[in-house]
C-alpha positions in Angstrom: -14.9 87.7 -90.4 -16.9 84.3 -89.5 -17.2 84.4 -85.7 -18.4 82.0 -83.2 -19.3 83.3 -79.4 -20.4 81.2 -76.8 -21.7 82.5 -73.2 -19.5 81.8 -69.9 -15.9 80.6 -69.7 -17.1 76.7 -70.8 -17.9 78.7 -73.8 -14.2 78.4 -75.1 -15.1 74.5 -75.4 -18.3 75.0 -77.2 -16.0 77.6 -79.5 -13.3 75.1 -80.2 -15.7 72.2 -80.9 -17.3 74.6 -83.7 -14.3 76.2 -85.2 -13.3 73.6 -87.5 -17.0 73.1 -88.8 -16.6 76.7 -89.3 -13.1 76.5 -91.3 -14.3 73.7 -93.4 -17.5 76.6 -94.6 -20.5 74.6 -92.5 -23.5 76.7 -92.1 -23.8 78.5 -89.1 -26.7 76.4 -87.3 -24.2 73.2 -87.9 -21.6 75.1 -86.6 -23.4 76.3 -83.2 -24.8 73.0 -83.0 -21.8 71.7 -82.5 -20.5 73.6 -80.0 -23.7 73.6 -77.8 -23.2 69.7 -78.2 -19.7 69.6 -76.8 -21.3 71.1 -73.3 -24.3 68.9 -73.1 -21.8 66.1 -73.7 -19.5 67.3 -70.7 -20.8 65.7 -67.0 -18.0 68.7 -65.1 -21.1 71.6 -66.5 -24.0 71.1 -63.7 -26.0 73.6 -65.7 -26.2 72.3 -69.3 -27.0 68.6 -70.7 -25.5 65.9 -69.1 -24.6 66.0 -65.4 -26.9 68.7 -64.8 -28.4 69.4 -61.7 -31.9 67.8 -60.6 -35.1 69.5 -60.6 -36.7 69.8 -56.6 -37.5 65.5 -57.0 -34.5 65.1 -59.0 -35.2 64.9 -62.1 -32.8 66.2 -64.7 -35.1 68.6 -67.3 -33.3 70.3 -70.1 -34.8 73.0 -72.1 -33.3 74.0 -75.7 -34.1 76.0 -79.1 -32.3 76.8 -82.4 -33.0 79.3 -85.1 -31.4 80.1 -88.6 -30.9 83.4 -89.1 -31.3 83.3 -92.8 -34.9 81.5 -93.1 -36.3 82.3 -89.7 -36.5 78.7 -88.6 -36.8 77.6 -85.1 -37.5 75.0 -83.2 -37.5 74.2 -79.5 -37.9 71.8 -76.8 -38.8 72.2 -73.0 -38.9 70.2 -69.3 -37.3 67.1 -71.5 -36.2 64.3 -69.7 -33.7 61.2 -70.4 -32.8 62.7 -73.8 -28.9 64.0 -73.8 -28.9 66.2 -76.9 -31.9 68.6 -76.8 -30.7 71.2 -78.9 -30.3 68.4 -81.9 -34.2 67.4 -80.7 -34.5 71.2 -80.9 -33.6 71.1 -84.7 -35.6 68.5 -85.3 -38.4 70.3 -84.0 -37.7 72.8 -86.7 -36.9 70.6 -89.5 -39.5 67.8 -89.6 -42.6 69.2 -87.9 -44.6 72.2 -88.5 -44.3 73.6 -84.9 -41.8 75.7 -83.1 -42.4 74.0 -79.4 -42.4 70.9 -78.1 -42.6 70.4 -74.0 -42.4 67.5 -71.8 -43.9 63.7 -72.4 -44.8 65.0 -76.5 -40.8 66.0 -76.9 -39.4 62.9 -75.6 -41.6 60.7 -77.7 -41.0 63.1 -80.6 -37.2 62.0 -79.7 -38.1 58.2 -79.3 -39.5 58.4 -83.0 -36.8 60.2 -84.4 -33.9 58.1 -83.0 -32.3 59.6 -80.3 -31.6 57.2 -76.9 -33.1 57.7 -74.0 -30.0 58.2 -71.5 -29.4 58.4 -68.1 -28.8 62.1 -67.7 -27.6 61.8 -63.7 -24.3 61.7 -63.1 -22.9 60.5 -59.3 -21.3 63.8 -58.6 -24.0 66.4 -59.6 -26.3 64.2 -57.7 -23.8 64.7 -54.6 -24.7 68.5 -55.7 -27.8 68.0 -55.6 -27.9 66.9 -52.0 -25.4 69.3 -51.0 -27.4 72.2 -52.4 -31.2 71.5 -51.9 -33.4 73.5 -49.9 -33.2 72.8 -46.3 -36.5 70.9 -44.6 -39.3 73.4 -43.9 -37.6 76.1 -46.7 -39.6 76.6 -49.8 -40.1 73.9 -51.8 -39.5 76.3 -55.0 -36.1 78.0 -54.9 -36.5 82.0 -56.0 -34.4 81.8 -59.2 -33.2 85.4 -57.8 -30.7 83.4 -55.9 -29.4 81.0 -58.4 -26.5 80.3 -60.5 -27.8 80.4 -64.0 -25.2 79.2 -66.6 -26.8 78.7 -70.0 -25.0 77.9 -72.7 -25.6 80.3 -75.7 -23.5 79.7 -79.1 -23.9 82.0 -81.8 -22.4 82.2 -85.2 -21.4 84.1 -88.4 -20.9 82.0 -91.0 -18.4 82.4 -93.9 -21.4 83.4 -96.6 -22.5 86.1 -93.8 -25.3 83.8 -92.2 -26.1 83.8 -88.8 -27.5 80.9 -87.0 -27.5 80.3 -82.9 -28.2 77.8 -79.8 -29.4 77.4 -76.7 -29.6 74.7 -74.1 -29.5 74.2 -70.3 -30.8 71.9 -68.0 -32.1 75.0 -66.2 -32.7 76.4 -62.7 -31.3 73.8 -59.9 -34.2 72.5 -57.5 -36.9 74.0 -59.5 -40.4 73.0 -59.3 -41.2 70.3 -61.8 -42.7 71.5 -65.5 -40.7 74.6 -64.9 -39.4 76.7 -67.8 -37.0 79.4 -68.6 -35.9 81.3 -71.0 -34.0 79.1 -73.2 -36.0 77.3 -75.3 -38.2 80.5 -75.8 -37.8 82.0 -79.3 -37.1 86.2 -78.9 -36.7 85.5 -75.2 -33.7 82.7 -74.8 -32.0 83.3 -78.6 -33.4 85.1 -81.6 -31.6 84.9 -84.9 -32.1 87.1 -88.0 -29.7 88.1 -90.7 -31.5 91.1 -91.9 -30.3 92.6 -88.1 -28.3 90.2 -85.5 -27.8 87.2 -83.5 -28.5 87.5 -79.6 -28.6 85.4 -76.9 -29.0 85.8 -73.4 -27.9 83.7 -70.0 -29.4 84.3 -66.2 -32.8 84.3 -64.6 -35.0 83.4 -67.2 -38.0 84.7 -65.7 -37.1 88.0 -65.7 -35.2 87.3 -69.4 -38.8 86.3 -70.8 -40.2 89.4 -68.6 -38.9 92.0 -71.1 -38.4 89.0 -74.5 -34.5 90.2 -73.8 -32.8 88.3 -77.7 -35.5 89.9 -79.8 -35.5 93.4 -77.6 -31.4 92.9 -78.5 -31.7 92.1 -82.3 -34.3 94.9 -82.8 -31.8 97.3 -81.2 -29.5 96.3 -83.7 -31.8 97.0 -86.3 -32.5 100.4 -85.4 -29.0 101.1 -85.8 -27.6 99.9 -82.7 -23.8 98.3 -82.5 -24.5 94.8 -80.9 -22.6 96.5 -77.5 -24.7 99.0 -77.4 -28.1 96.5 -78.2 -26.6 94.5 -74.9 -26.3 97.4 -73.0 -30.0 98.9 -74.0 -31.6 95.2 -72.5 -29.9 95.6 -69.4 -30.8 98.5 -68.9 -34.7 97.9 -70.3 -34.4 94.8 -67.5 -33.2 97.0 -64.4 -35.9 99.5 -65.5 -38.5 96.8 -65.0 -37.0 95.6 -62.0 -37.5 98.9 -60.6 -41.1 99.6 -61.4 -41.6 96.0 -59.8 -39.8 97.1 -56.2 -37.1 94.3 -56.9 -33.3 94.7 -57.1 -32.0 93.9 -60.8 -31.2 90.0 -61.6 -28.1 88.5 -62.5 -28.8 88.5 -66.4 -26.4 88.7 -69.2 -26.6 89.1 -73.0 -24.4 88.6 -75.9 -25.3 89.4 -79.3 -23.2 89.4 -83.0 -24.2 91.0 -86.2 -23.6 90.4 -89.6 -19.9 92.1 -89.8 -18.7 89.7 -87.2 -18.9 92.6 -83.9 -19.9 91.0 -80.7 -21.0 92.9 -78.0 -22.0 91.9 -74.2 -23.3 93.4 -70.9 -24.6 91.9 -67.8 -26.5 93.4 -64.5 -24.2 94.3 -61.6 -22.6 91.1 -60.1 -23.3 88.9 -62.9 -19.4 88.4 -63.6 -20.5 87.6 -67.0 -17.3 85.8 -69.2 -17.8 84.9 -72.9 -15.9 83.0 -75.7 -14.9 84.5 -78.9 -12.7 83.6 -81.9 -10.2 85.6 -83.1 -9.0 83.8 -86.0 -7.5 80.8 -85.0 -7.5 81.7 -81.1 -10.3 81.7 -78.9 -10.1 84.8 -76.0 -12.0 84.8 -72.8 -14.0 88.4 -72.6 -15.2 90.3 -69.4 -18.6 91.5 -70.4 -19.2 95.4 -69.1 -21.7 95.2 -66.1 -24.8 98.1 -65.8 -25.8 98.9 -62.3 -29.5 99.5 -61.2 -29.0 103.2 -62.5 -28.1 102.2 -65.7 -24.9 103.1 -65.3 
């Protein structure tokens, strides 16, 4: 069954925006991009796109990537300022350059060349939130990612032709150091999509997801015969075991997966309270993911 899934409760907005295109028979990547862009445009969501909370100097810096499961074509942008629709920009990188990833000022210049308008991404509400949550004077200027919320939106789609596509987009860690890049624009970390195995996305502490190439790990588990649910649980256990080796408690991280049969899976570390939105025919449901503790239970 054609399916759309998206991370977090606000993923319901993404799924509802994507469903009309899915019913029209549009390709999976078109559908996923429409869903992600609906979140990028929502100023009430302070972890993605317009209205995102700024970095340590108050600038909103966005990351995104896209991937086509049929061809494995992919593209990403990182540390981009003044461009609202960075997921669409990542697709332009995929389609119009020989590269996979553009960053910083180079990505912004490419956006201008491609006709993307430059935009102020701050809103009065996001500025107020930045002041409210910024580190206290004399505190470490770089917040510990493990102590922060990370509500990246990842949208995964199985289209009517049985092909997969995915998009991941975020404004990243609030009050991060300028130039910090998490997992979200990195193919294999925040997103990986392959029609021969499945699609997966991640949300949470990007530094921990990068450490295990999280989304790629989930897809390879599905390639080996595991269900999407089993694959996500395996990724959480892998991340937790690495944290134990490092002498730290597993950070808040979640994985979401979709295979070519339309089966969905999700799992998270303890205390993440991860929920995801999924299409069920014409309905959109919010599902609570299974949490796995530091002992892998």
